[in-house]
Backbone as a printed PyTorch tensor [residue, N CA C, xyz], in Angstrom:
tensor([[[166.3370, 202.5530, 150.4350],
         [167.4910, 201.6710, 150.4500],
         [168.6890, 202.3270, 151.1330]],

        [[168.5730, 203.6180, 151.4400],
         [169.6150, 204.3320, 152.1650],
         [170.9590, 204.3150, 151.4330]],

        [[170.9340, 204.5040, 150.1200],
         [172.1620, 204.5110, 149.3310],
         [172.9080, 205.8200, 149.5150]],

        [[174.2250, 205.7180, 149.5600],
         [175.1000, 206.8790, 149.6760],
         [175.7980, 207.0620, 148.3280]],

        [[175.5100, 208.1390, 147.6110],
         [176.1820, 208.3490, 146.3320],
         [177.6120, 208.8400, 146.5390]],

        [[178.4920, 208.3870, 145.6920],
         [179.8690, 208.8790, 145.6950],
         [180.0300, 209.6670, 144.4070]],

        [[180.3170, 210.9450, 144.5750],
         [180.4120, 211.8690, 143.4500],
         [181.8410, 212.3630, 143.3000]],

        [[182.1890, 212.7410, 142.0890],
         [183.5040, 213.3250, 141.8160],
         [183.3330, 214.4900, 140.8600]],

        [[184.1660, 215.4770, 141.0200],
         [184.2050, 216.5800, 140.0690],
         [185.3070, 216.2390, 139.0770]],

        [[184.9210, 216.0270, 137.8310],
         [185.8700, 215.6670, 136.7780],
         [185.6250, 216.5460, 135.5710]],

        [[186.6640, 217.2200, 135.1280],
         [186.5650, 218.1380, 133.9900],
         [185.4780, 219.1890, 134.2030]],

        [[185.3680, 219.6490, 135.4540],
         [184.4140, 220.7030, 135.7660],
         [182.9760, 220.2480, 135.9160]],

        [[182.7390, 218.9440, 135.8600],
         [181.3830, 218.4210, 135.9880],
         [181.3010, 217.4620, 137.1670]],

        [[180.1560, 217.4620, 137.8320],
         [179.9190, 216.5140, 138.9110],
         [179.4090, 215.2230, 138.2910]],

        [[180.1010, 214.1240, 138.6010],
         [179.7270, 212.8330, 138.0380],
         [179.5420, 211.8070, 139.1430]],

        [[178.5480, 210.9590, 138.9960],
         [178.3330, 209.8650, 139.9350],
         [179.3600, 208.7730, 139.6520]],

        [[180.0800, 208.3710, 140.6770],
         [181.1290, 207.3580, 140.5340],
         [180.6370, 205.9940, 141.0210]],

        [[179.8980, 206.0040, 142.1240],
         [179.4810, 204.7510, 142.7440],
         [178.3390, 205.0320, 143.7150]],

        [[177.7300, 203.9840, 144.2120],
         [176.7280, 204.0680, 145.2720],
         [176.9760, 202.9020, 146.2140]],

        [[176.9490, 203.1960, 147.4990],
         [177.1110, 202.1450, 148.4940],
         [176.0140, 202.3040, 149.5390]],

        [[175.8780, 201.3100, 150.3920],
         [174.7440, 201.3100, 151.3160],
         [174.9970, 201.9900, 152.6520]],

        [[176.2230, 202.0190, 153.1310],
         [176.4500, 202.6010, 154.4570],
         [177.4760, 203.7230, 154.3850]],

        [[177.4620, 204.5390, 155.4130],
         [178.4180, 205.6380, 155.5040],
         [179.8470, 205.0990, 155.5870]],

        [[180.0460, 204.0430, 156.3530],
         [181.3840, 203.4520, 156.4850],
         [181.8920, 202.9590, 155.1400]],

        [[181.0240, 202.2760, 154.3880],
         [181.4290, 201.7950, 153.0640],
         [181.6980, 202.9560, 152.1160]],

        [[180.9480, 204.0370, 152.2610],
         [181.1820, 205.2140, 151.4190],
         [182.5540, 205.8030, 151.7100]],

        [[182.8940, 205.9330, 152.9870],
         [184.2070, 206.4700, 153.3450],
         [185.3230, 205.5400, 152.8760]],

        [[185.1280, 204.2360, 153.0170],
         [186.1160, 203.2670, 152.5270],
         [186.3230, 203.4200, 151.0260]],

        [[185.2390, 203.5470, 150.3020],
         [185.3130, 203.6630, 148.8320],
         [185.9810, 204.9670, 148.4170]],

        [[185.6740, 206.0540, 149.1150],
         [186.3150, 207.3310, 148.8120],
         [187.8240, 207.2180, 149.0040]],

        [[188.2370, 206.6000, 150.1000],
         [189.6680, 206.4140, 150.3440],
         [190.3120, 205.5520, 149.2560]],

        [[189.6270, 204.5000, 148.8350],
         [190.1280, 203.6520, 147.7410],
         [190.3410, 204.4650, 146.4700]],

        [[189.3380, 205.2550, 146.1090],
         [189.3960, 206.0330, 144.8780],
         [190.5320, 207.0590, 144.9190]],

        [[190.6690, 207.7450, 146.0440],
         [191.7370, 208.7380, 146.1680],
         [193.0960, 208.0410, 146.1440]],

        [[193.2240, 206.9250, 146.8320],
         [194.4910, 206.1780, 146.8340],
         [194.8860, 205.7570, 145.4230]],

        [[193.9160, 205.3280, 144.6200],
         [194.2000, 204.9640, 143.2260],
         [194.7170, 206.1600, 142.4400]],

        [[194.0900, 207.3100, 142.6440],
         [194.4560, 208.5140, 141.8800],
         [195.8350, 209.0540, 142.2600]],

        [[196.2330, 208.9240, 143.5330],
         [197.5080, 209.5000, 143.9660],
         [198.6350, 208.4780, 143.9890]],

        [[198.3470, 207.2380, 143.6300],
         [199.3520, 206.1880, 143.6510],
         [200.5820, 206.5890, 142.8340]],

        [[201.7570, 206.5480, 143.4770],
         [203.0060, 206.8630, 142.8030],
         [203.3020, 208.3430, 142.6870]],

        [[202.4300, 209.1860, 143.1790],
         [202.6290, 210.6320, 143.0840],
         [203.2460, 211.1470, 144.3880]],

        [[203.8640, 212.3100, 144.3150],
         [204.4910, 212.8840, 145.4990],
         [203.7900, 214.1730, 145.9100]],

        [[204.1440, 214.6520, 147.0910],
         [203.5940, 215.8880, 147.6490],
         [202.0620, 215.9120, 147.6050]],

        [[201.4850, 214.9210, 148.2270],
         [200.0230, 214.8070, 148.2730],
         [199.4730, 215.8140, 149.2780]],

        [[198.4630, 216.5180, 148.8620],
         [197.7470, 217.4390, 149.7360],
         [196.2880, 216.9940, 149.7840]],

        [[195.7450, 216.9320, 150.9910],
         [194.3720, 216.4670, 151.1800],
         [193.5460, 217.5380, 151.8670]],

        [[192.2820, 217.5700, 151.5250],
         [191.3360, 218.4450, 152.2180],
         [190.0580, 217.6580, 152.4400]],

        [[189.5210, 217.7750, 153.6150],
         [188.2250, 217.1810, 153.8840],
         [187.2160, 218.3100, 154.0320]],

        [[186.0370, 218.0740, 153.5020],
         [184.9720, 219.0720, 153.5110],
         [183.7370, 218.4220, 154.1000]],

        [[182.9440, 219.1990, 154.7960],
         [181.7570, 218.5980, 155.3940],
         [180.6190, 219.6100, 155.4850]],

        [[179.4200, 219.0700, 155.5850],
         [178.2130, 219.8670, 155.8160],
         [177.5650, 219.3370, 157.0810]],

        [[177.9240, 219.9380, 158.1970],
         [177.3450, 219.5730, 159.4850],
         [177.7380, 218.1680, 159.9340]],

        [[178.9330, 217.7060, 159.5510],
         [179.4130, 216.3650, 159.9220],
         [180.8820, 216.4320, 160.3410]],

        [[181.1770, 217.3150, 161.2680],
         [182.5530, 217.5770, 161.6730],
         [183.2730, 216.3150, 162.1560]],

        [[182.6340, 215.5190, 162.9860],
         [183.2770, 214.3240, 163.5320],
         [183.6240, 213.3150, 162.4310]],

        [[182.6890, 213.0770, 161.5160],
         [182.9530, 212.1460, 160.4090],
         [184.0730, 212.6610, 159.5110]],

        [[184.0840, 213.9490, 159.2680],
         [185.1280, 214.5270, 158.4220],
         [186.4990, 214.3840, 159.0820]],

        [[186.5680, 214.5810, 160.3970],
         [187.8380, 214.3910, 161.1100],
         [188.3050, 212.9430, 160.9990]],

        [[187.3920, 212.0030, 161.1540],
         [187.7530, 210.5880, 161.0400],
         [188.2760, 210.2720, 159.6380]],

        [[187.6140, 210.8160, 158.6270],
         [188.0230, 210.5520, 157.2470],
         [189.4100, 211.1270, 156.9640]],

        [[189.6780, 212.3500, 157.3720],
         [190.9950, 212.9430, 157.1000],
         [192.0830, 212.2280, 157.9060]],

        [[191.7500, 211.7700, 159.1070],
         [192.7300, 211.0150, 159.8980],
         [193.0890, 209.6980, 159.2120]],

        [[192.0840, 208.9950, 158.7120],
         [192.3440, 207.7350, 157.9980],
         [193.1320, 207.9800, 156.7260]],

        [[192.7390, 209.0070, 155.9750],
         [193.4370, 209.3200, 154.7250],
         [194.8820, 209.7180, 155.0060]],

        [[195.1060, 210.4660, 156.0690],
         [196.4670, 210.8920, 156.4210],
         [197.3340, 209.6960, 156.7870]],

        [[196.7750, 208.7580, 157.5330],
         [197.5260, 207.5670, 157.9190],
         [197.8760, 206.7120, 156.6980]],

        [[196.9550, 206.6170, 155.7450],
         [197.1720, 205.7720, 154.5620],
         [198.0570, 206.4290, 153.5100]],

        [[197.9350, 207.7490, 153.3430],
         [198.5530, 208.4170, 152.1940],
         [199.7290, 209.3330, 152.5390]],

        [[199.9790, 209.5810, 153.8030],
         [201.0860, 210.4290, 154.2620],
         [201.1810, 211.7460, 153.5010]],

        [[200.1630, 212.5850, 153.5790],
         [200.1840, 213.8510, 152.8460],
         [201.1640, 214.8470, 153.4710]],

        [[201.6060, 215.8090, 152.6510],
         [202.4800, 216.8730, 153.1540],
         [201.6530, 217.9890, 153.7860]],

        [[200.3500, 218.0090, 153.4870],
         [199.4700, 219.0380, 154.0310],
         [198.0470, 218.5060, 154.0850]],

        [[197.3150, 218.8860, 155.1220],
         [195.8960, 218.5650, 155.2040],
         [195.1250, 219.8290, 155.5710]],

        [[193.9160, 219.8910, 155.0740],
         [193.0390, 221.0290, 155.3460],
         [191.6890, 220.4660, 155.7760]],

        [[191.1150, 221.0860, 156.7860],
         [189.8000, 220.6900, 157.2860],
         [188.8850, 221.9010, 157.1460]],

        [[187.7830, 221.7490, 156.4190],
         [186.9090, 222.9020, 156.1990],
         [185.4600, 222.4670, 156.0010]],

        [[184.5760, 223.4400, 156.0430],
         [183.1670, 223.1910, 155.7630],
         [182.9020, 223.4090, 154.2790]],

        [[181.8510, 222.7760, 153.7710],
         [181.4400, 223.0020, 152.3890],
         [180.9900, 224.4380, 152.2150]],

        [[181.1700, 224.9530, 151.0280],
         [180.6630, 226.2910, 150.7410],
         [179.1360, 226.2520, 150.7590]],

        [[178.4890, 227.3800, 150.9930],
         [177.0220, 227.3910, 151.0200],
         [176.3840, 226.8760, 149.7280]],

        [[176.9790, 227.1830, 148.5910],
         [176.4070, 226.7420, 147.3140],
         [176.4570, 225.2250, 147.1980]],

        [[177.6130, 224.6350, 147.4650],
         [177.7370, 223.1810, 147.3800],
         [176.8980, 222.5250, 148.4670]],

        [[176.9310, 223.0900, 149.6740],
         [176.1430, 222.5440, 150.7750],
         [174.6610, 222.5410, 150.4890]],

        [[174.1870, 223.5520, 149.7900],
         [172.7710, 223.6230, 149.4290],
         [172.3890, 222.4610, 148.5250]],

        [[173.2520, 222.1120, 147.6040],
         [172.9590, 221.0330, 146.6610],
         [173.2230, 219.6510, 147.2560]],

        [[174.2990, 219.5380, 148.0200],
         [174.6710, 218.2320, 148.5700],
         [173.8710, 217.9030, 149.8250]],

        [[173.5620, 218.8980, 150.6110],
         [172.7450, 218.6970, 151.8000],
         [173.5410, 218.3850, 153.0430]],

        [[172.8880, 218.5190, 154.2050],
         [173.5510, 218.2100, 155.4630],
         [173.9480, 216.7400, 155.5220]],

        [[175.0490, 216.4620, 156.1500],
         [175.5330, 215.0950, 156.2550],
         [176.5650, 214.7370, 155.2020]],

        [[176.8580, 215.6710, 154.3110],
         [177.8410, 215.4260, 153.2570],
         [179.2490, 215.5040, 153.8260]],

        [[180.0850, 214.5640, 153.4120],
         [181.4990, 214.5590, 153.7530],
         [182.2510, 214.2940, 152.4650]],

        [[183.3150, 215.0670, 152.2320],
         [184.0800, 214.8930, 151.0120],
         [185.5670, 214.9140, 151.2750]],

        [[186.3020, 214.4220, 150.3150],
         [187.7640, 214.4000, 150.3830],
         [188.3070, 214.8960, 149.0490]],

        [[189.0980, 215.9380, 149.1060],
         [189.7290, 216.4940, 147.9030],
         [191.2300, 216.2390, 147.9890]],

        [[191.8780, 216.1810, 146.8200],
         [193.3170, 215.9350, 146.8330],
         [193.9990, 216.6920, 145.7090]],

        [[195.3020, 216.8730, 145.8810],
         [196.1210, 217.5230, 144.8690],
         [197.5340, 216.9380, 144.9980]],

        [[198.2160, 216.7460, 143.8950],
         [199.5940, 216.2680, 143.9060],
         [200.4210, 217.1170, 142.9630]],

        [[201.7390, 216.9250, 143.0260],
         [202.6190, 217.6350, 142.0900],
         [202.4290, 217.1310, 140.6920]]])
């Protein structure tokens, strides 16, 4: 079915948040979720992480930056440990606020 899981780290645990069918819908949903979490907060900082998906990660951070106006953005690769579990093709978005 080619489902794309959307995962979040909450209270130190990885939890499944949603599943969607396409990469575009997954990126849209990730942006929705992050926008909900940072709504009304200031000094938003964003980081995009990827496992062999540099172009997709750039697109995601560009969209998030346009929507959320962060004070800082970081672009990086997944750590080897996370990449081993998540696999190639993983793209993620992390955030922090004051």
